N, C-alpha and C positions, 0 to 999 in steps of 0.2 A: 799951482806948480804941487805937485805931489812928490812922494817919497818912495825911490825905490833903494829897497835892502837886497844886497846879494848873498846870501851866505855861501859860500867854497867849502864842501866838505868831504870825507873821505869814508869810505866801508868801513875800514879800519880802525876809525879816530871811535874813540868811546865819549868825547867830549860834542862830536859833530851833531847827534839827534838831542842833545842838551841844551846846545845853541838857537836850534829847529822852534823846540819847545819853547824858551824862553822871548824870542821873538815872535812867533805867533802869540805866545800868550800876552805880550805887550802892546801888540797892534793890532789886534782882536776889532776894539772899539774905535780905534782910530781911520777917521777916513782919507783916503789918499795916498795910503798906503800900501805899496805891493811890496811882498816878498818874497823872494827867488832862490828855492835852494839848487845848486849847483853844483857837480861832482868831480873831485878831481882826474875820475878816470874817463869823463868824457870828454870827446874832442872840447868843446865848449868850456867845459873846466879846465882842461889843460889849457887853453888860452887865456884864459883869466888868471890860473895862477903865474903864469910867464908876464905876464901884464902888469899884474899886481905885485910881481916879486913875492909871492909868497912862500915863506917857509915850514909854516904848521898851519894845520887846520884844528878847529874850525877857524876862516878868516872872514870877518865880516865887512863888506865898501857898503857905504852909503852915497848913494846919486854918483856913482862913480869915484870915490873917495875910499881909497884901506884906511877903516878906523881901528881896526884891532884882528888880531893874530893870536888865537887862542879863545878860550870862553871868558867873554867878559862877565862880571858881576852886572845883577841886574841892575844895582842902582846906576850903577856907568852908562849902562844902555839907555835906561829911560830919560836921563842927563842929556845922552843923543839925539834924544828925540823929541825934545820938547824944547 
């Protein structure tokens, strides 16, 4: 079974690009991991924000479960993925 990571971002959020880079760097050598960025300004992002009850960006969901709101520390994110 693979891991699907969804990063819900906002174009106005200075931390969103950092979260995308962090997760891309952490997962680039991992097999079976899909990282997907979804902006809250898109219809899909609006549905996800409502579904996950997101209050801030970036927000990160792993396999359909919201695990972080805000920019996670590298160590915390790495622990979630191992």
